[in-house]
C-alpha positions in Angstrom: -23.0 55.5 26.5 -22.9 51.8 27.0 -23.1 49.7 23.9 -26.0 47.3 23.6 -25.6 43.7 24.9 -23.9 41.6 22.2 -24.7 38.2 23.8 -26.0 35.7 21.3 -28.4 32.8 21.4 -27.0 29.2 21.4 -25.5 28.2 18.1 -28.1 26.2 16.2 -25.5 24.1 14.4 -24.3 22.7 17.8 -27.8 21.9 19.1 -28.5 18.2 19.7 -31.5 16.9 17.7 -35.0 16.5 19.1 -35.4 13.2 21.0 -31.6 12.7 20.9 -30.3 11.3 24.2 -27.9 13.8 25.6 -25.8 13.6 28.7 -25.5 17.2 30.1 -22.3 17.6 32.1 -24.0 19.1 35.2 -22.0 20.9 37.9 -25.0 22.7 39.3 -23.6 26.1 38.3 -25.5 28.6 36.1 -23.9 27.5 32.8 -24.7 23.8 33.1 -28.1 24.5 34.6 -29.0 26.9 31.7 -27.8 24.2 29.3 -30.0 21.6 30.9 -33.0 24.0 30.6 -32.2 24.7 26.9 -31.7 21.0 26.0 -35.1 20.2 27.4 -36.6 23.1 25.4 -35.0 21.7 22.3 -36.8 18.4 22.8 -33.7 16.4 23.7 -33.9 13.3 25.8 -31.8 14.7 28.7 -29.8 12.9 31.3 -27.8 15.0 33.8 -24.3 13.7 34.7 -22.5 15.0 37.7 -18.8 14.2 38.5 -17.8 14.7 42.2 -14.0 15.2 42.0 -13.7 14.7 45.8 -11.3 17.7 45.8 -13.2 19.6 48.5 -14.5 18.5 51.8 -18.0 19.6 51.1 -18.1 18.3 47.5 -20.9 15.8 48.4 -23.1 18.8 49.1 -22.8 19.8 45.5 -23.9 16.3 44.4 -26.9 16.6 46.7 -27.8 20.0 45.2 -27.5 18.5 41.7 -29.9 15.6 42.6 -32.4 18.1 44.0 -32.3 20.2 40.8 -32.7 17.1 38.7 -35.7 16.1 40.7 -37.3 19.5 40.4 -36.8 19.4 36.7 -38.0 15.8 36.4 -34.7 14.7 34.8 -32.7 11.6 35.5 -29.3 12.1 36.9 -26.1 10.0 37.2 -23.7 10.9 39.9 -20.1 9.6 40.0 -17.6 10.3 42.8 -14.0 9.8 41.8 -12.2 7.3 44.0 -9.1 9.5 44.3 -8.9 13.3 44.2 -7.1 14.4 41.0 -3.8 16.3 41.5 -4.5 19.7 40.0 -6.9 21.2 37.5 -5.5 19.5 34.4 -5.8 16.0 36.0 -9.3 16.9 37.2 -10.4 17.9 33.7 -9.0 14.6 32.3 -10.7 12.5 35.0 -13.9 14.4 34.5 -14.1 13.7 30.8 -13.2 10.1 31.3 -16.0 9.7 33.8 -18.5 11.5 31.5 -17.5 9.2 28.6 -18.2 6.1 30.8 -21.4 7.7 32.0 -22.6 8.4 28.5 -21.9 4.7 27.5 -23.9 3.6 30.6 -27.0 5.7 29.8 -26.8 5.3 26.1 -26.2 9.0 25.2 -25.0 9.8 21.7 -23.7 13.2 22.8 -22.1 14.8 25.9 -23.0 18.5 26.2 -21.0 20.9 28.3 -21.9 24.5 29.3 -18.8 26.4 28.1 -19.7 29.9 27.1 -18.4 32.7 24.9 -16.6 34.1 28.0 -14.8 30.7 28.5 -13.8 30.9 24.8 -12.3 34.3 25.3 -10.4 33.2 28.4 -9.0 30.3 26.6 -7.7 32.5 23.7 -5.8 34.6 26.2 -4.5 31.5 28.0 -3.2 30.0 24.7 -1.6 33.3 23.6 0.1 33.6 27.0 1.6 30.2 26.5 2.8 30.9 23.0 0.1 29.0 21.2 -2.5 29.7 18.6 -5.7 31.6 19.6 -7.9 28.6 19.0 -10.2 28.9 22.0 -12.4 25.9 22.9 -13.4 23.4 20.1 -17.1 23.4 19.6 -17.0 19.6 19.0 -14.6 16.9 19.9 -15.7 13.3 19.5 -19.2 13.2 21.0 -18.6 16.2 23.2 -20.5 19.3 22.0 -20.6 22.8 23.4 -23.9 24.5 22.3 -23.4 27.7 24.5 -20.1 29.0 22.9 -22.0 31.9 21.4 -23.8 32.8 24.7 -22.5 35.1 27.4 -22.0 33.8 30.9 -24.3 36.5 32.4 -27.1 35.3 30.1 -26.9 31.8 31.6 -27.1 33.3 35.1 -30.1 35.4 34.1 -31.9 32.4 32.6 -31.6 30.5 35.8 -32.8 33.4 37.9 -35.8 33.9 35.7 -36.7 30.3 36.1 -36.2 30.5 39.9 -33.6 27.7 39.9 -30.9 27.9 42.6 -27.3 27.5 41.3 -24.0 26.7 42.9 -21.0 29.0 42.9 -17.7 27.1 42.8 -15.3 28.8 45.3 -12.3 27.6 43.3 -13.3 30.0 40.6 -12.3 32.9 42.9 -8.8 31.5 43.5 -6.4 33.7 41.5 -3.5 31.3 41.9 -5.0 29.8 38.7 -4.2 31.7 35.5 -7.8 31.4 34.1 -9.2 33.0 37.2 -6.7 35.9 37.0 -7.8 36.5 33.4 -11.5 36.2 34.3 -11.4 38.6 37.2 -8.7 41.1 36.1 -8.3 41.1 32.4 -11.7 40.5 30.9 -13.3 43.4 32.9 -10.7 45.7 31.5 -11.4 44.6 27.9 -15.2 45.1 28.3 -17.9 43.6 26.2 -16.4 44.5 22.9 -13.0 43.0 23.8 -14.5 39.8 25.0 -16.7 39.4 21.9 -13.7 40.1 19.6 -11.6 37.5 21.4 -14.3 34.9 20.8 -14.5 36.0 17.2 -10.8 35.6 16.9 -11.1 32.1 18.4 -13.8 31.2 15.8 -11.8 32.6 12.9 -8.7 30.7 14.0 -10.6 27.5 14.3 -12.1 28.0 10.9 -8.7 28.7 9.4 -7.3 25.6 11.1 -10.2 23.5 9.7 -9.4 24.7 6.2 -5.7 24.0 6.7 -6.5 20.5 8.0 -8.8 19.8 5.1 -6.1 20.8 2.7 -3.6 18.6 4.5 -6.1 15.7 4.5 -6.6 16.1 0.7 -2.8 16.1 0.2 -2.3 13.1 2.5 -5.0 11.2 0.6 -3.0 11.6 -2.6 0.0 10.0 -0.9 -1.7 7.0 0.6 -1.4 3.7 -1.2 -3.4 0.5 -0.2 -1.4 -1.2 2.4 -0.6 -4.9 2.2 -2.1 -7.2 4.9 -0.5 -6.7 8.2 0.6 -3.1 7.5 -1.1 0.0 8.7 0.5 2.5 6.2 1.9 2.7 2.7 2.9 6.1 1.5 4.4 7.6 -1.6 7.9 8.3 -0.2 9.4 10.4 -3.1 6.4 12.8 -3.1 6.8 13.2 0.7 10.5 13.8 0.4 10.0 16.5 -2.2 7.8 18.6 0.1 9.0 21.5 2.2 9.8 20.4 5.7 6.9 22.3 7.4 4.3 21.0 4.9 5.7 17.4 5.2 5.4 17.5 9.0 1.8 18.7 8.7 0.9 15.9 6.3 2.6 13.3 8.5 0.8 14.6 11.6 -2.6 14.2 9.9 -1.7 10.7 8.6 -0.6 9.5 12.0 -3.8 10.8 13.6 -5.8 9.0 10.9 -4.4 5.6 11.9 -4.6 6.2 15.7 -0.9 7.1 16.4 -0.3 10.0 18.7 1.6 12.5 16.5 4.0 13.9 19.1 6.3 16.7 17.9 9.4 14.6 18.3 7.9 11.6 16.4 6.7 13.8 13.5 10.1 15.5 13.3 12.0 12.2 13.3 9.8 10.7 10.6 10.2 13.9 8.5 14.0 14.2 8.9 15.4 10.8 9.6 13.1 8.4 7.7 11.4 10.0 4.7 14.6 11.3 3.0 16.6 8.1 3.7 15.7 4.9 1.8 16.6 1.9 4.1 16.0 3.9 7.3 13.9 2.4 10.0 12.1 4.0 13.0 10.1 2.5 15.9 6.5 3.8 16.3 4.2 3.6 19.4 2.2 0.5 19.9 4.9 -1.9 18.8 4.9 -0.7 15.2 7.8 -0.1 12.9 8.2 2.4 10.0 10.7 1.9 7.3 11.6 3.7 4.1 11.8 1.9 0.7 12.9 3.7 -2.5 9.3 4.3 -3.6 7.3 3.8 -0.4 7.2 4.6 3.3 5.7 1.7 5.1 4.6 1.0 8.7 3.5 -2.3 10.3 4.4 -4.9 12.8 7.8 -6.7 12.3 7.2 -10.2 11.2 9.0 -12.9 13.2 10.9 -15.7 11.3 9.1 -19.0 10.7 10.4 -22.5 11.7 12.1 -24.8 9.2 9.6 -27.2 7.5 10.5 -30.4 5.6 9.3 -30.5 1.9 8.2 -33.7 0.2 10.2 -34.6 -2.9 8.5 -35.5 -5.1 5.1 -34.4 -3.8 3.1 -31.4 -2.5 3.6 -29.8 0.9 1.2 -27.1 2.3 2.8 -24.5 4.5 -0.1 -22.6 6.1 2.2 -20.4 8.3 3.9 -19.2 5.1 0.6 -19.0 3.2 2.1 -21.2 0.4 2.0 -24.6 -1.1 5.3 -26.2 -2.5 5.0 -28.8 -5.3 8.0 -30.8 -6.4 8.4 -33.3 -9.3 11.2 -35.0 -11.2 11.0 -34.0 -14.9 12.8 -34.7 -18.2 15.6 -32.3 -19.0 13.8 -29.3 -20.7 15.0 -27.7 -24.0 15.4 -24.5 -22.0 15.7 -24.0 -18.3 13.8 -20.7 -18.3 11.3 -20.3 -15.4 9.4 -17.6 -13.6 10.0 -16.2 -10.2 7.8 -18.8 -8.5 9.2 -21.8 -10.3 12.7 -23.3 -10.2 14.4 -26.1 -12.2 17.2 -27.6 -10.0 19.9 -30.1 -10.5 18.5 -33.5 -9.4 21.0 -33.5 -6.5 18.6 -31.1 -4.8 15.9 -33.8 -4.4 17.3 -35.0 -1.1 16.2 -33.6 2.3 14.4 -30.5 1.1 13.1 -27.9 3.6 11.8 -24.3 3.6 13.0 -21.9 6.3 13.6 -18.2 7.1 17.0 -16.5 6.8 19.6 -17.0 9.4 22.7 -15.0 10.4 25.6 -15.7 8.1 23.5 -17.1 5.3 25.4 -17.0 2.0 24.9 -18.4 -1.5 26.0 -17.9 -5.1 23.1 -16.4 -7.1 22.8 -17.9 -10.6 25.4 -16.3 -12.9 27.3 -14.6 -10.1 31.1 -14.9 -10.0 31.1 -16.1 -6.3 29.2 -16.3 -3.1 27.4 -13.4 -1.6 25.8 -12.6 1.7 22.0 -13.3 1.6 21.5 -9.9 3.3 23.2 -8.1 0.5 21.2 -10.0 -2.1 17.9 -9.0 -0.4 19.0 -5.4 -0.1 20.0 -5.2 -3.8 16.7 -6.9 -4.7 14.9 -4.1 -2.8 13.1 -6.6 -0.5 11.6 -4.5 2.4 13.5 -4.9 5.6 10.3 -5.8 7.6 9.5 -8.9 5.5 13.0 -10.3 4.8 12.5 -12.9 7.5 9.4 -14.1 5.5 11.3 -14.7 2.2 11.0 -18.5 1.8 14.4 -20.1 1.5 14.6 -23.7 -0.1 17.4 -25.8 1.2 18.7 -29.2 0.2 20.7 -31.1 2.8 21.0 -27.9 4.8 22.4 -25.9 1.8 20.6 -22.9 0.4 19.6 -23.7 -3.1 16.8 -21.1 -3.9 15.7 -17.8 -2.6 12.1 -18.0 -3.6 11.0 -15.3 -5.9 14.7 -14.6 -6.8 17.6 -16.6 -8.3 18.6 -20.2 -7.5 22.1 -21.2 -6.4 24.5 -21.3 -9.3 25.9 -24.7 -8.2 22.4 -26.3 -8.5 21.7 -25.1 -12.1 20.9 -27.7 -14.7 24.0 -28.8 -16.7 24.6 -31.5 -19.4 25.7 -33.8 -16.6 22.8 -33.2 -14.3 20.6 -36.1 -13.2 16.9 -35.7 -13.9 16.0 -32.1 -12.9 13.7 -31.3 -10.0 10.9 -28.8 -10.7 9.8 -26.8 -7.7 6.6 -24.6 -8.0 5.2 -22.2 -5.4 1.6 -21.1 -5.2 -0.2 -19.0 -2.6 -2.9 -20.6 -0.5 -6.4 -19.0 -0.3 -6.4 -16.1 2.2 -2.8 -16.5 3.2 -1.1 -14.8 6.1 1.2 -12.0 5.3 4.2 -13.3 3.4 6.8 -12.0 1.1 5.1 -13.5 -2.0 1.7 -11.8 -1.8 1.8 -11.4 -5.6 2.7 -15.0 -6.4 0.3 -16.6 -8.9 
């Protein structure tokens, strides 16, 4: 004895709201026609959207049929013919959704509804399993695309159209068993029967729900790792915590974080970040879109590399504004202090430094002798030891006098320009940030 029909009504949680403008992706087949009828019954403001892929000689007849059905239903329709026929089913699907997105923008639709059914969901499960993937099926929502018929059987859509007396199209390509989906549709699903098809769709739903729970857990974990990024950076993460995670978990978290900032999380990129960047302070990796990621001892950062800035003369004595640096430099000749102690944004220099002052970025071969050091050192080594992030080392202001490096701003002065008993009147140099400065290395200066 045959079991009763297990077809279900459309999922209420996926229904567009009353009066909501919805673009129904309309092929003229039974699924999209039934969807249009249901959307009208739900009180939606329906616009039909037909994409002519130009892949068959008589595709324009399909468009004519769709216009006729739209007229009989009293619904507006937008028809787009692709300028060039897509090469294959995957390219056709991509071109179709791109066309529907543009169409929805044009007609002011908040949602794009497609007529995928429970049978389509079951077919997709088998396709994914056959390719070694997870049995996720078809996502009920993605962006503004919604699929209200995923709990409804294909035969029910055909029955609905027949009861309403609305003619429907039959796409001949659906019979072509060169395509894997068609082989599953015509050979496998009939062998499984109603129970098998319904169970496949339930598996798809359960897997989607499990994945949603996993993604929510990963998002919660990712949120605990994210730090507020400085201006000009897109990411700032807790590197030690990431490095302490098991590799699989770390890759899952990185994938969600990349998605959150609009970076395509390819398998290779996620693996490189996880294995080559996170565990190695000082490592650097190029990201899509001209971005760079780099690992500091406590943080993993991503942003755009900052170009060096030109050399700028500094008035001595006087005040010089450097908008490109986001700072203001004030210099004055002062009486010898009782103690030469200063902060990181103030320097007391031997009076010999008062001639031909300038601020510039670092240059290849820069060397100087930090205060108290036994001899000269490469500036590169000084910045590395001071844990200055690689991406902003070109933005560390360097004060020069007569072309000689006398102060790495925010760090130590040159030993030879320290104040001594024989020094002429000292030169005091103070740095302050300008309001709303561009990104610089002294974001925290007072």
